[in-house]
N, CA, C, O and the ligand as a Tripos MOL2 file, in Angstrom:
@<TRIPOS>MOLECULE
protein
  293   291    74     0     0
PROTEIN
NO_CHARGES

@<TRIPOS>ATOM
      1 N          17.2350   22.2530    2.5480 N.3       1 MET1
      2 CA         16.4930   21.5690    3.6120 C.3       1 MET1
      3 C          16.4490   20.0750    3.3600 C.2       1 MET1
      4 O          16.1250   19.6420    2.2540 O.2       1 MET1
      5 N          16.7700   19.2810    4.3730 N.am      2 PRO2
      6 CA         16.6780   17.8260    4.1430 C.3       2 PRO2
      7 C          15.2310   17.4140    3.9480 C.2       2 PRO2
      8 O          14.3180   18.0040    4.5240 O.2       2 PRO2
      9 N          15.0430   16.4190    3.1480 N.am      3 ARG3
     10 CA         13.6890   15.8980    2.9450 C.3       3 ARG3
     11 C          13.2220   15.2420    4.2250 C.2       3 ARG3
     12 O          13.9860   14.5280    4.8730 O.2       3 ARG3
     13 N          11.9640   15.4790    4.6000 N.am      4 PRO4
     14 CA         11.4650   14.7940    5.7960 C.3       4 PRO4
     15 C          11.4560   13.2830    5.5830 C.2       4 PRO4
     16 O          11.1330   12.8040    4.4960 O.2       4 PRO4
     17 N          11.8040   12.5560    6.6020 N.am      5 LYS5
     18 CA         11.7590   11.1060    6.4880 C.3       5 LYS5
     19 C          10.3140   10.6420    6.5510 C.2       5 LYS5
     20 O           9.4320   11.3920    6.9700 O.2       5 LYS5
     21 N          10.0780    9.4350    6.1460 N.am      6 SER6
     22 CA          8.7180    8.9140    6.1530 C.3       6 SER6
     23 C           8.6580    7.5670    6.8490 C.2       6 SER6
     24 O           9.5720    6.7500    6.7340 O.2       6 SER6
     25 N           7.5730    7.3480    7.5680 N.am      7 LEU7
     26 CA          7.3580    6.0480    8.1990 C.3       7 LEU7
     27 C           6.7960    5.0470    7.2020 C.2       7 LEU7
     28 O           6.8130    3.8370    7.4280 O.2       7 LEU7
     29 N           6.3020    5.5770    6.1050 N.am      8 LEU8
     30 CA          5.6340    4.6910    5.1460 C.3       8 LEU8
     31 C           6.6320    4.0790    4.1750 C.2       8 LEU8
     32 O           7.5330    4.7510    3.6740 O.2       8 LEU8
     33 N           6.4540    2.8100    3.9260 N.am      9 LYS9
     34 CA          7.2620    2.1510    2.9100 C.3       9 LYS9
     35 C           6.9180    2.7720    1.5680 C.2       9 LYS9
     36 O           5.8080    3.2640    1.3650 O.2       9 LYS9
     37 N           7.8600    2.7450    0.6720 N.am     10 SER10
     38 CA          7.5460    3.4230   -0.5770 C.3      10 SER10
     39 C           6.4700    2.6510   -1.3380 C.2      10 SER10
     40 O           6.5270    1.4320   -1.4960 O.2      10 SER10
     41 N           5.5050    3.4100   -1.7920 N.am     11 PHE11
     42 CA          4.4030    2.8100   -2.5260 C.3      11 PHE11
     43 C           4.0340    3.7020   -3.6940 C.2      11 PHE11
     44 O           4.4160    4.8710   -3.7510 O.2      11 PHE11
     45 N           3.2970    3.1390   -4.6090 N.am     12 ASP12
     46 CA          2.9140    3.8440   -5.8140 C.3      12 ASP12
     47 C           1.6780    3.1440   -6.3660 C.2      12 ASP12
     48 O           1.3260    2.0500   -5.9240 O.2      12 ASP12
     49 N           1.0300    3.7700   -7.3190 N.am     13 PHE13
     50 CA         -0.0430    3.0990   -8.0330 C.3      13 PHE13
     51 C           0.4080    2.9090   -9.4670 C.2      13 PHE13
     52 O           1.0640    3.7730  -10.0480 O.2      13 PHE13
     53 N           0.0480    1.7720  -10.0280 N.am     14 ASP14
     54 CA          0.2800    1.6090  -11.4650 C.3      14 ASP14
     55 C          -0.8590    0.7770  -12.0360 C.2      14 ASP14
     56 O          -1.8070    0.4450  -11.3250 O.2      14 ASP14
     57 N          -0.7710    0.4470  -13.2920 N.am     15 ASN15
     58 CA         -1.8070   -0.3540  -13.9230 C.3      15 ASN15
     59 C          -1.2320   -1.7090  -14.2960 C.2      15 ASN15
     60 O          -0.1290   -1.8050  -14.8350 O.2      15 ASN15
     61 N          -1.9940   -2.7550  -14.0010 N.am     16 ALA16
     62 CA         -1.5280   -4.1110  -14.2960 C.3      16 ALA16
     63 C          -1.3530   -4.2870  -15.8000 C.2      16 ALA16
     64 O          -2.2170   -3.9060  -16.5900 O.2      16 ALA16
     65 N          -0.2270   -4.8670  -16.1770 N.am     17 LYS17
     66 CA         -0.0030   -5.1160  -17.6040 C.3      17 LYS17
     67 C          -0.7440   -6.3670  -18.0420 C.2      17 LYS17
     68 O          -1.2200   -6.4710  -19.1720 O.2      17 LYS17
     69 N          -0.8290   -7.3260  -17.1020 N.am     18 LYS18
     70 CA         -1.6520   -8.5000  -17.3890 C.3      18 LYS18
     71 C          -2.3850   -8.9270  -16.1260 C.2      18 LYS18
     72 O          -2.0110   -8.5370  -15.0200 O.2      18 LYS18
     73 N          -3.4120   -9.7130  -16.2910 N.am     19 ALA19
     74 CA         -4.2300  -10.1290  -15.1490 C.3      19 ALA19
     75 C          -3.4230  -10.9970  -14.1930 C.2      19 ALA19
     76 O          -2.6260  -11.8310  -14.6220 O.2      19 ALA19
     77 N          -3.6330  -10.7950  -12.8970 N.am     20 HIS20
     78 CA         -2.9970  -11.6600  -11.8970 C.3      20 HIS20
     79 C          -3.7840  -11.5640  -10.6010 C.2      20 HIS20
     80 O          -4.6780  -10.7260  -10.4780 O.2      20 HIS20
     81 N          -3.4640  -12.4060   -9.6430 N.am     21 ASN21
     82 CA         -4.1500  -12.3540   -8.3550 C.3      21 ASN21
     83 C          -3.5190  -11.2940   -7.4640 C.2      21 ASN21
     84 O          -2.3220  -11.0170   -7.5410 O.2      21 ASN21
     85 N          -4.3480  -10.7190   -6.6270 N.am     22 CYS22
     86 CA         -3.8760   -9.7800   -5.6160 C.3      22 CYS22
     87 C          -2.9170  -10.5300   -4.6910 C.2      22 CYS22
     88 O          -3.1990  -11.6620   -4.2980 O.2      22 CYS22
     89 N          -1.7870   -9.9110   -4.3390 N.am     23 GLN23
     90 CA         -0.7970  -10.6180   -3.5300 C.3      23 GLN23
     91 C          -1.0970  -10.5580   -2.0330 C.2      23 GLN23
     92 O          -0.3860  -11.1480   -1.2200 O.2      23 GLN23
     93 N          -2.1470   -9.8450   -1.6910 N.am     24 HIS24
     94 CA         -2.5590   -9.8330   -0.2880 C.3      24 HIS24
     95 C          -3.6400  -10.8860   -0.0620 C.2      24 HIS24
     96 O          -3.6640  -11.5440    0.9780 O.2      24 HIS24
     97 N          -4.5090  -11.0400   -1.0090 N.am     25 ASN25
     98 CA         -5.5880  -12.0250   -0.9300 C.3      25 ASN25
     99 C          -5.7320  -12.6790   -2.3050 C.2      25 ASN25
    100 O          -6.2030  -12.0640   -3.2620 O.2      25 ASN25
    101 N          -5.3160  -13.9310   -2.3720 N.am     26 GLY26
    102 CA         -5.2940  -14.6490   -3.6380 C.3      26 GLY26
    103 C          -6.6540  -14.8430   -4.2900 C.2      26 GLY26
    104 O          -6.7420  -15.2630   -5.4430 O.2      26 GLY26
    105 N          -7.7330  -14.5310   -3.5340 N.am     27 LYS27
    106 CA         -9.0670  -14.6610   -4.1310 C.3      27 LYS27
    107 C          -9.4270  -13.4180   -4.9340 C.2      27 LYS27
    108 O         -10.3860  -13.4210   -5.7060 O.2      27 LYS27
    109 N          -8.6570  -12.3670   -4.7470 N.am     28 HIS28
    110 CA         -8.9300  -11.1310   -5.4900 C.3      28 HIS28
    111 C          -8.2080  -11.1830   -6.8290 C.2      28 HIS28
    112 O          -7.0350  -11.5490   -6.9070 O.2      28 HIS28
    113 N          -8.9190  -10.8150   -7.8640 N.am     29 ARG29
    114 CA         -8.3420  -10.8470   -9.2010 C.3      29 ARG29
    115 C          -8.0960   -9.4160   -9.6650 C.2      29 ARG29
    116 O          -8.9560   -8.5460   -9.5270 O.2      29 ARG29
    117 N          -6.9310   -9.1940  -10.2060 N.am     30 ILE30
    118 CA         -6.6340   -7.8940  -10.8190 C.3      30 ILE30
    119 C          -6.5760   -8.1320  -12.3150 C.2      30 ILE30
    120 O          -5.7930   -8.9580  -12.7840 O.2      30 ILE30
    121 N          -7.3840   -7.4280  -13.0560 N.am     31 ASN31
    122 CA         -7.4120   -7.6080  -14.5070 C.3      31 ASN31
    123 C          -6.4200   -6.6870  -15.1930 C.2      31 ASN31
    124 O          -6.0020   -5.6720  -14.6350 O.2      31 ASN31
    125 N          -6.0520   -7.0530  -16.4070 N.am     32 ALA32
    126 CA         -5.1380   -6.2080  -17.1830 C.3      32 ALA32
    127 C          -5.7110   -4.8070  -17.2730 C.2      32 ALA32
    128 O          -6.8900   -4.6310  -17.5840 O.2      32 ALA32
    129 N          -4.8800   -3.8100  -17.0020 N.am     33 GLY33
    130 CA         -5.3250   -2.4200  -17.1010 C.3      33 GLY33
    131 C          -5.8690   -1.8640  -15.8000 C.2      33 GLY33
    132 O          -6.0180   -0.6490  -15.6650 O.2      33 GLY33
    133 N          -6.1730   -2.7410  -14.8210 N.am     34 ASP34
    134 CA         -6.6960   -2.2710  -13.5370 C.3      34 ASP34
    135 C          -5.6200   -1.4970  -12.7730 C.2      34 ASP34
    136 O          -4.4350   -1.8260  -12.8150 O.2      34 ASP34
    137 N          -6.0760   -0.4640  -12.0780 N.am     35 LYS35
    138 CA         -5.1700    0.2670  -11.1960 C.3      35 LYS35
    139 C          -4.8830   -0.6110   -9.9910 C.2      35 LYS35
    140 O          -5.7870   -1.2670   -9.4730 O.2      35 LYS35
    141 N          -3.6420   -0.6320   -9.5400 N.am     36 ARG36
    142 CA         -3.2790   -1.4650   -8.3900 C.3      36 ARG36
    143 C          -2.2470   -0.7340   -7.5470 C.2      36 ARG36
    144 O          -1.5480    0.1590   -8.0240 O.2      36 ARG36
    145 N          -2.1670   -1.1310   -6.2860 N.am     37 LEU37
    146 CA         -1.1820   -0.5540   -5.3790 C.3      37 LEU37
    147 C           0.1040   -1.3520   -5.4880 C.2      37 LEU37
    148 O           0.1070   -2.5800   -5.3920 O.2      37 LEU37
    149 N           1.1890   -0.6310   -5.6880 N.am     38 LYS38
    150 CA          2.5020   -1.2640   -5.8060 C.3      38 LYS38
    151 C           3.2820   -0.9100   -4.5560 C.2      38 LYS38
    152 O           3.5690    0.2590   -4.3020 O.2      38 LYS38
    153 N           3.6220   -1.9190   -3.7840 N.am     39 LEU39
    154 CA          4.3000   -1.6920   -2.5170 C.3      39 LEU39
    155 C           5.6700   -2.3200   -2.5640 C.2      39 LEU39
    156 O           5.8270   -3.4730   -2.9650 O.2      39 LEU39
    157 N           6.6690   -1.5480   -2.1480 N.am     40 LYS40
    158 CA          8.0190   -2.0810   -2.1380 C.3      40 LYS40
    159 C           8.1890   -2.9640   -0.9030 C.2      40 LYS40
    160 O           8.0450   -2.4880    0.2230 O.2      40 LYS40
    161 N           8.4860   -4.2090   -1.1020 N.am     41 VAL41
    162 CA          8.6850   -5.1490   -0.0010 C.3      41 VAL41
    163 C          10.0670   -5.7540   -0.1770 C.2      41 VAL41
    164 O          10.3370   -6.4410   -1.1630 O.2      41 VAL41
    165 N          10.9460   -5.4890    0.7990 N.am     42 ASN42
    166 CA         12.3460   -5.8820    0.6590 C.3      42 ASN42
    167 C          12.8870   -5.3720   -0.6810 C.2      42 ASN42
    168 O          12.8430   -4.1710   -0.9490 O.2      42 ASN42
    169 N          13.3890   -6.2670   -1.5090 N.am     43 ARG43
    170 CA         13.9450   -5.7560   -2.7680 C.3      43 ARG43
    171 C          13.0200   -5.9510   -3.9470 C.2      43 ARG43
    172 O          13.3920   -5.7380   -5.1010 O.2      43 ARG43
    173 N          11.7980   -6.3630   -3.6290 N.am     44 THR44
    174 CA         10.9000   -6.6360   -4.7390 C.3      44 THR44
    175 C           9.6270   -5.7900   -4.5740 C.2      44 THR44
    176 O           9.5350   -4.9890   -3.6440 O.2      44 THR44
    177 N           8.6840   -5.9600   -5.4360 N.am     45 HIS45
    178 CA          7.4170   -5.2440   -5.3300 C.3      45 HIS45
    179 C           6.2700   -6.2300   -5.2330 C.2      45 HIS45
    180 O           6.2770   -7.2840   -5.8690 O.2      45 HIS45
    181 N           5.2760   -5.8640   -4.4190 N.am     46 GLU46
    182 CA          4.0530   -6.6480   -4.3910 C.3      46 GLU46
    183 C           2.9280   -5.7570   -4.8650 C.2      46 GLU46
    184 O           2.9420   -4.5400   -4.6800 O.2      46 GLU46
    185 N           1.9530   -6.4010   -5.4830 N.am     47 HIS47
    186 CA          0.8340   -5.6430   -6.0390 C.3      47 HIS47
    187 C          -0.4720   -6.0790   -5.4090 C.2      47 HIS47
    188 O          -0.7770   -7.2690   -5.3330 O.2      47 HIS47
    189 N          -1.2350   -5.1000   -4.9590 N.am     48 TYR48
    190 CA         -2.4990   -5.3820   -4.2980 C.3      48 TYR48
    191 C          -3.6400   -4.6870   -5.0310 C.2      48 TYR48
    192 O          -3.4710   -3.6360   -5.6500 O.2      48 TYR48
    193 N          -4.8180   -5.3220   -4.9320 N.am     49 CYS49
    194 CA         -6.0030   -4.7070   -5.5350 C.3      49 CYS49
    195 C          -6.3970   -3.4790   -4.7020 C.2      49 CYS49
    196 O          -5.9330   -3.3050   -3.5760 O.2      49 CYS49
    197 N          -7.2520   -2.6430   -5.2720 N.am     50 LEU50
    198 CA         -7.6020   -1.3870   -4.5970 C.3      50 LEU50
    199 C          -8.4060   -1.6250   -3.3250 C.2      50 LEU50
    200 O          -8.3570   -0.8160   -2.3990 O.2      50 LEU50
    201 N          -9.1430   -2.7260   -3.2750 N.am     51 GLU51
    202 CA         -9.9080   -3.0540   -2.0690 C.3      51 GLU51
    203 C          -8.9380   -3.2790   -0.9030 C.2      51 GLU51
    204 O          -9.1400   -2.7550    0.1920 O.2      51 GLU51
    205 N          -7.8910   -4.0590   -1.1490 N.am     52 CYS52
    206 CA         -6.8800   -4.2890   -0.1180 C.3      52 CYS52
    207 C          -6.1130   -3.0010    0.1480 C.2      52 CYS52
    208 O          -5.7720   -2.7180    1.2970 O.2      52 CYS52
    209 N          -5.8370   -2.2220   -0.8790 N.am     53 ALA53
    210 CA         -5.1160   -0.9620   -0.7160 C.3      53 ALA53
    211 C          -5.8560   -0.0660    0.2720 C.2      53 ALA53
    212 O          -5.2420    0.5500    1.1430 O.2      53 ALA53
    213 N          -7.1790    0.0020    0.1310 N.am     54 LYS54
    214 CA         -7.9830    0.8360    1.0280 C.3      54 LYS54
    215 C          -7.8250    0.3870    2.4580 C.2      54 LYS54
    216 O          -7.6550    1.2090    3.3590 O.2      54 LYS54
    217 N          -7.8830   -0.9320    2.6760 N.am     55 LYS55
    218 CA         -7.7720   -1.4560    4.0450 C.3      55 LYS55
    219 C          -6.3920   -1.1590    4.6180 C.2      55 LYS55
    220 O          -6.2600   -0.8100    5.7920 O.2      55 LYS55
    221 N          -5.3740   -1.2980    3.7910 N.am     56 ILE56
    222 CA         -4.0100   -1.0370    4.2530 C.3      56 ILE56
    223 C          -3.8740    0.4390    4.6380 C.2      56 ILE56
    224 O          -3.3010    0.7680    5.6760 O.2      56 ILE56
    225 N          -4.4070    1.3210    3.7900 N.am     57 ILE57
    226 CA         -4.3010    2.7630    4.0490 C.3      57 ILE57
    227 C          -5.0810    3.1250    5.3090 C.2      57 ILE57
    228 O          -4.6000    3.8960    6.1390 O.2      57 ILE57
    229 N          -6.2910    2.5650    5.4550 N.am     58 GLU58
    230 CA         -7.0890    2.8650    6.6430 C.3      58 GLU58
    231 C          -6.3740    2.4040    7.9050 C.2      58 GLU58
    232 O          -6.3730    3.1040    8.9170 O.2      58 GLU58
    233 N          -5.7680    1.2290    7.8400 N.am     59 SER59
    234 CA         -5.0800    0.7190    9.0180 C.3      59 SER59
    235 C          -3.8290    1.5570    9.3290 C.2      59 SER59
    236 O          -3.5040    1.7880   10.4940 O.2      59 SER59
    237 N          -3.1400    2.0020    8.2870 N.am     60 ASP60
    238 CA         -1.9760    2.8640    8.5040 C.3      60 ASP60
    239 C          -2.3900    4.2110    9.0870 C.2      60 ASP60
    240 O          -1.6890    4.7650    9.9340 O.2      60 ASP60
    241 N          -3.5290    4.7380    8.6350 N.am     61 LEU61
    242 CA         -4.0040    6.0180    9.1680 C.3      61 LEU61
    243 C          -4.2400    5.9060   10.6660 C.2      61 LEU61
    244 O          -3.8820    6.8040   11.4280 O.2      61 LEU61
    245 N          -4.8460    4.7970   11.0850 N.am     62 LEU62
    246 CA         -5.1000    4.5840   12.5080 C.3      62 LEU62
    247 C          -3.7890    4.5080   13.2880 C.2      62 LEU62
    248 O          -3.6570    5.0790   14.3710 O.2      62 LEU62
    249 N          -2.8250    3.7900   12.7130 N.am     63 LYS63
    250 CA         -1.5260    3.6540   13.3720 C.3      63 LYS63
    251 C          -0.8600    5.0150   13.5300 C.2      63 LYS63
    252 O          -0.3100    5.3320   14.5840 O.2      63 LYS63
    253 N          -0.9180    5.8120   12.4690 N.am     64 LEU64
    254 CA         -0.2800    7.1320   12.5160 C.3      64 LEU64
    255 C          -0.9840    8.0270   13.5270 C.2      64 LEU64
    256 O          -0.3370    8.7830   14.2530 O.2      64 LEU64
    257 N          -2.3110    7.9400   13.5710 N.am     65 LYS65
    258 CA         -3.0790    8.7360   14.5200 C.3      65 LYS65
    259 C          -2.6880    8.3710   15.9350 C.2      65 LYS65
    260 O          -2.5040    9.2430   16.7830 O.2      65 LYS65
    261 N          -2.5630    7.0800   16.1870 N.am     66 SER66
    262 CA         -2.2050    6.6440   17.5320 C.3      66 SER66
    263 C          -0.7580    7.0240   17.8520 C.2      66 SER66
    264 O          -0.4410    7.3060   19.0070 O.2      66 SER66
    265 N           0.1160    7.0370   16.8580 N.am     67 ALA67
    266 CA          1.5000    7.4680   17.0680 C.3      67 ALA67
    267 C           1.5260    8.9320   17.4960 C.2      67 ALA67
    268 O           2.2570    9.3080   18.4120 O.2      67 ALA67
    269 N           0.7140    9.7600   16.8190 N.am     68 LEU68
    270 CA          0.6470   11.1890   17.1740 C.3      68 LEU68
    271 C           0.1270   11.3700   18.5930 C.2      68 LEU68
    272 O           0.6300   12.1870   19.3650 O.2      68 LEU68
    273 N          -0.8950   10.5810   18.9130 N.am     69 GLU69
    274 CA         -1.4610   10.6990   20.2530 C.3      69 GLU69
    275 C          -0.4320   10.3570   21.3250 C.2      69 GLU69
    276 O          -0.4070   10.9730   22.3900 O.2      69 GLU69
    277 N           0.4160    9.3720   21.0380 N.am     70 GLN70
    278 CA          1.4310    9.0090   22.0240 C.3      70 GLN70
    279 C           2.4340   10.1330   22.2300 C.2      70 GLN70
    280 O           2.9480   10.3200   23.3320 O.2      70 GLN70
    281 N           2.7130   10.8820   21.1640 N.am     71 ILE71
    282 CA          3.6470   12.0060   21.2880 C.3      71 ILE71
    283 C           2.9850   13.1520   22.0640 C.2      71 ILE71
    284 O           3.6230   13.8180   22.8780 O.2      71 ILE71
    285 N           1.7160   13.3600   21.7960 N.am     72 ASN72
    286 CA          1.0120   14.5030   22.3990 C.3      72 ASN72
    287 C           0.5200   14.2540   23.8100 C.2      72 ASN72
    288 O           0.0300   15.1750   24.4640 O.2      72 ASN72
    289 N           0.6380   13.0590   24.2800 N.am     73 GLU73
    290 CA          0.1340   12.7170   25.6120 C.3      73 GLU73
    291 C           0.7070   13.6180   26.7050 C.2      73 GLU73
    292 O           0.3760   13.4510   27.8790 O.2      73 GLU73
    293 ZN         -6.8410   -7.6870   -2.7340 Zn       74 ZN74
@<TRIPOS>BOND
     1     1     2 1
     2     2     3 1
     3     3     4 2
     4     3     5 am
     5     5     6 1
     6     6     7 1
     7     7     8 2
     8     7     9 am
     9     9    10 1
    10    10    11 1
    11    11    12 2
    12    11    13 am
    13    13    14 1
    14    14    15 1
    15    15    16 2
    16    15    17 am
    17    17    18 1
    18    18    19 1
    19    19    20 2
    20    19    21 am
    21    21    22 1
    22    22    23 1
    23    23    24 2
    24    23    25 am
    25    25    26 1
    26    26    27 1
    27    27    28 2
    28    27    29 am
    29    29    30 1
    30    30    31 1
    31    31    32 2
    32    31    33 am
    33    33    34 1
    34    34    35 1
    35    35    36 2
    36    35    37 am
    37    37    38 1
    38    38    39 1
    39    39    40 2
    40    39    41 am
    41    41    42 1
    42    42    43 1
    43    43    44 2
    44    43    45 am
    45    45    46 1
    46    46    47 1
    47    47    48 2
    48    47    49 am
    49    49    50 1
    50    50    51 1
    51    51    52 2
    52    51    53 am
    53    53    54 1
    54    54    55 1
    55    55    56 2
    56    55    57 am
    57    57    58 1
    58    58    59 1
    59    59    60 2
    60    59    61 am
    61    61    62 1
    62    62    63 1
    63    63    64 2
    64    63    65 am
    65    65    66 1
    66    66    67 1
    67    67    68 2
    68    67    69 am
    69    69    70 1
    70    70    71 1
    71    71    72 2
    72    71    73 am
    73    73    74 1
    74    74    75 1
    75    75    76 2
    76    75    77 am
    77    77    78 1
    78    78    79 1
    79    79    80 2
    80    79    81 am
    81    81    82 1
    82    82    83 1
    83    83    84 2
    84    83    85 am
    85    85    86 1
    86    86    87 1
    87    87    88 2
    88    87    89 am
    89    89    90 1
    90    90    91 1
    91    91    92 2
    92    91    93 am
    93    93    94 1
    94    94    95 1
    95    95    96 2
    96    95    97 am
    97    97    98 1
    98    98    99 1
    99    99   100 2
   100    99   101 am
   101   101   102 1
   102   102   103 1
   103   103   104 2
   104   103   105 am
   105   105   106 1
   106   106   107 1
   107   107   108 2
   108   107   109 am
   109   109   110 1
   110   110   111 1
   111   111   112 2
   112   111   113 am
   113   113   114 1
   114   114   115 1
   115   115   116 2
   116   115   117 am
   117   117   118 1
   118   118   119 1
   119   119   120 2
   120   119   121 am
   121   121   122 1
   122   122   123 1
   123   123   124 2
   124   123   125 am
   125   125   126 1
   126   126   127 1
   127   127   128 2
   128   127   129 am
   129   129   130 1
   130   130   131 1
   131   131   132 2
   132   131   133 am
   133   133   134 1
   134   134   135 1
   135   135   136 2
   136   135   137 am
   137   137   138 1
   138   138   139 1
   139   139   140 2
   140   139   141 am
   141   141   142 1
   142   142   143 1
   143   143   144 2
   144   143   145 am
   145   145   146 1
   146   146   147 1
   147   147   148 2
   148   147   149 am
   149   149   150 1
   150   150   151 1
   151   151   152 2
   152   151   153 am
   153   153   154 1
   154   154   155 1
   155   155   156 2
   156   155   157 am
   157   157   158 1
   158   158   159 1
   159   159   160 2
   160   159   161 am
   161   161   162 1
   162   162   163 1
   163   163   164 2
   164   163   165 am
   165   165   166 1
   166   166   167 1
   167   167   168 2
   168   167   169 am
   169   169   170 1
   170   170   171 1
   171   171   172 2
   172   171   173 am
   173   173   174 1
   174   174   175 1
   175   175   176 2
   176   175   177 am
   177   177   178 1
   178   178   179 1
   179   179   180 2
   180   179   181 am
   181   181   182 1
   182   182   183 1
   183   183   184 2
   184   183   185 am
   185   185   186 1
   186   186   187 1
   187   187   188 2
   188   187   189 am
   189   189   190 1
   190   190   191 1
   191   191   192 2
   192   191   193 am
   193   193   194 1
   194   194   195 1
   195   195   196 2
   196   195   197 am
   197   197   198 1
   198   198   199 1
   199   199   200 2
   200   199   201 am
   201   201   202 1
   202   202   203 1
   203   203   204 2
   204   203   205 am
   205   205   206 1
   206   206   207 1
   207   207   208 2
   208   207   209 am
   209   209   210 1
   210   210   211 1
   211   211   212 2
   212   211   213 am
   213   213   214 1
   214   214   215 1
   215   215   216 2
   216   215   217 am
   217   217   218 1
   218   218   219 1
   219   219   220 2
   220   219   221 am
   221   221   222 1
   222   222   223 1
   223   223   224 2
   224   223   225 am
   225   225   226 1
   226   226   227 1
   227   227   228 2
   228   227   229 am
   229   229   230 1
   230   230   231 1
   231   231   232 2
   232   231   233 am
   233   233   234 1
   234   234   235 1
   235   235   236 2
   236   235   237 am
   237   237   238 1
   238   238   239 1
   239   239   240 2
   240   239   241 am
   241   241   242 1
   242   242   243 1
   243   243   244 2
   244   243   245 am
   245   245   246 1
   246   246   247 1
   247   247   248 2
   248   247   249 am
   249   249   250 1
   250   250   251 1
   251   251   252 2
   252   251   253 am
   253   253   254 1
   254   254   255 1
   255   255   256 2
   256   255   257 am
   257   257   258 1
   258   258   259 1
   259   259   260 2
   260   259   261 am
   261   261   262 1
   262   262   263 1
   263   263   264 2
   264   263   265 am
   265   265   266 1
   266   266   267 1
   267   267   268 2
   268   267   269 am
   269   269   270 1
   270   270   271 1
   271   271   272 2
   272   271   273 am
   273   273   274 1
   274   274   275 1
   275   275   276 2
   276   275   277 am
   277   277   278 1
   278   278   279 1
   279   279   280 2
   280   279   281 am
   281   281   282 1
   282   282   283 1
   283   283   284 2
   284   283   285 am
   285   285   286 1
   286   286   287 1
   287   287   288 2
   288   287   289 am
   289   289   290 1
   290   290   291 1
   291   291   292 2
@<TRIPOS>SUBSTRUCTURE
     1 MET1         2 RESIDUE 1 A MET
     2 PRO2         6 RESIDUE 1 A PRO
     3 ARG3        10 RESIDUE 1 A ARG
     4 PRO4        14 RESIDUE 1 A PRO
     5 LYS5        18 RESIDUE 1 A LYS
     6 SER6        22 RESIDUE 1 A SER
     7 LEU7        26 RESIDUE 1 A LEU
     8 LEU8        30 RESIDUE 1 A LEU
     9 LYS9        34 RESIDUE 1 A LYS
    10 SER10       38 RESIDUE 1 A SER
    11 PHE11       42 RESIDUE 1 A PHE
    12 ASP12       46 RESIDUE 1 A ASP
    13 PHE13       50 RESIDUE 1 A PHE
    14 ASP14       54 RESIDUE 1 A ASP
    15 ASN15       58 RESIDUE 1 A ASN
    16 ALA16       62 RESIDUE 1 A ALA
    17 LYS17       66 RESIDUE 1 A LYS
    18 LYS18       70 RESIDUE 1 A LYS
    19 ALA19       74 RESIDUE 1 A ALA
    20 HIS20       78 RESIDUE 1 A HIS
    21 ASN21       82 RESIDUE 1 A ASN
    22 CYS22       86 RESIDUE 1 A CYS
    23 GLN23       90 RESIDUE 1 A GLN
    24 HIS24       94 RESIDUE 1 A HIS
    25 ASN25       98 RESIDUE 1 A ASN
    26 GLY26      102 RESIDUE 1 A GLY
    27 LYS27      106 RESIDUE 1 A LYS
    28 HIS28      110 RESIDUE 1 A HIS
    29 ARG29      114 RESIDUE 1 A ARG
    30 ILE30      118 RESIDUE 1 A ILE
    31 ASN31      122 RESIDUE 1 A ASN
    32 ALA32      126 RESIDUE 1 A ALA
    33 GLY33      130 RESIDUE 1 A GLY
    34 ASP34      134 RESIDUE 1 A ASP
    35 LYS35      138 RESIDUE 1 A LYS
    36 ARG36      142 RESIDUE 1 A ARG
    37 LEU37      146 RESIDUE 1 A LEU
    38 LYS38      150 RESIDUE 1 A LYS
    39 LEU39      154 RESIDUE 1 A LEU
    40 LYS40      158 RESIDUE 1 A LYS
    41 VAL41      162 RESIDUE 1 A VAL
    42 ASN42      166 RESIDUE 1 A ASN
    43 ARG43      170 RESIDUE 1 A ARG
    44 THR44      174 RESIDUE 1 A THR
    45 HIS45      178 RESIDUE 1 A HIS
    46 GLU46      182 RESIDUE 1 A GLU
    47 HIS47      186 RESIDUE 1 A HIS
    48 TYR48      190 RESIDUE 1 A TYR
    49 CYS49      194 RESIDUE 1 A CYS
    50 LEU50      198 RESIDUE 1 A LEU
    51 GLU51      202 RESIDUE 1 A GLU
    52 CYS52      206 RESIDUE 1 A CYS
    53 ALA53      210 RESIDUE 1 A ALA
    54 LYS54      214 RESIDUE 1 A LYS
    55 LYS55      218 RESIDUE 1 A LYS
    56 ILE56      222 RESIDUE 1 A ILE
    57 ILE57      226 RESIDUE 1 A ILE
    58 GLU58      230 RESIDUE 1 A GLU
    59 SER59      234 RESIDUE 1 A SER
    60 ASP60      238 RESIDUE 1 A ASP
    61 LEU61      242 RESIDUE 1 A LEU
    62 LEU62      246 RESIDUE 1 A LEU
    63 LYS63      250 RESIDUE 1 A LYS
    64 LEU64      254 RESIDUE 1 A LEU
    65 LYS65      258 RESIDUE 1 A LYS
    66 SER66      262 RESIDUE 1 A SER
    67 ALA67      266 RESIDUE 1 A ALA
    68 LEU68      270 RESIDUE 1 A LEU
    69 GLU69      274 RESIDUE 1 A GLU
    70 GLN70      278 RESIDUE 1 A GLN
    71 ILE71      282 RESIDUE 1 A ILE
    72 ASN72      286 RESIDUE 1 A ASN
    73 GLU73      290 RESIDUE 1 A GLU
    74 ZN74       293 GROUP 0 **** ****
């Protein structure tokens, strides 16, 4: 069976090796060892703090819900 395709860009969670700023909002600080969202963007990866990760996931959930509604109309 072919694997189902996904609308979501590939993402993962990992832990920061060293402290850096969140790449979605530079005011957010990610400390060494913190869990962060790793999102594949073009050929590179961007890392976001969990606060931004939540907002991204919530917004994607809404988009997916509305996509389903358009199909079911
Ligand atoms: Zn952030």
